[in-house]
N, C-alpha and C positions, 0 to 999 in steps of 0.2 A: 504493500500500500504506500510505500515511500514515493511512488511516482505520481501521487495525487497532486494536482496543480494547486497552488496557493498564491494569494495576492500580497501577503505580508508575512514576515518571519521574525520571531523573537528567539534568541538563544539565551535561555535563563538558567543554564547549567551553573551549579554552585549555590543557587538561591534556595533558601528553606521556606517552608510554609509560614505565612500566607503569601509571600512575595511573588511566586509565579502566577498565582491567580490575580493578584492586585495589578501587576504589570500588564497582564493579558487583558484585564478589564479596561485599563486605560487605553491600550492600543486598539481594542475592538471598538471603543467609543469613537475613535477617529476614522473608522472605516465606513464604507458604504454598504447598505443592505445587500446581501448576496455574496459579498466577498468572503474569502477564506483566510484565516490566520493559522499559520503553522507555528507551534511552540515546541521547543525541546527543553527539557528540564532533567535534573538529576535527582530531585526530591521524589522518592518512591511514593509518597503520599499524594503526589500530583495526579495519579490515576483516579483516585476517589474524589479529590478536591475539584478537578476539572469537571467530572461528571456531575457533582452537586451544584457547582456554580452554573454550568450551562443549563441545567434543569430549572434553576430559580431565575436565571437571567433570560430564559426563553431564547437561547441560542441553541445551535445544534452541534453536538460533539460528533463529528463524522468518524473519527478514528482516534483511538487511544491505545498505544502499544509500547511495549518495552523493546529496546534496541540494544543488542550486545555489541560493544565497541571492540575494535581490534586489540586494544591494550587490556582487555578484561573489564573495563569500566562499562557500566550500563547507563542508559539514559532513557527518557520517556518522551515519545513523540505524540503530539496532540494536534488535530486539525479541527478547527471550529468555524462554522459558518454563521455569519451575522444574519439574523432574520428580522430584527427590528431596530 
């Protein structure tokens, strides 16, 4: 699913909860309805945090997945469509 097209990208690796959601909320507020934001984060809690946020913010979480890096590190990739 990494080939999904997106309009904006945030690299939030190294940030802990709640900063990945806070920064994503700020970025998506500047976007146009229908655009997709891709976010990568290293906070394992981001999987459940992005799900909760998109449900309450009425955006669509298209994809949330764990990615294993070449150096053994893992990060989490999220694709969010702005719908309002």
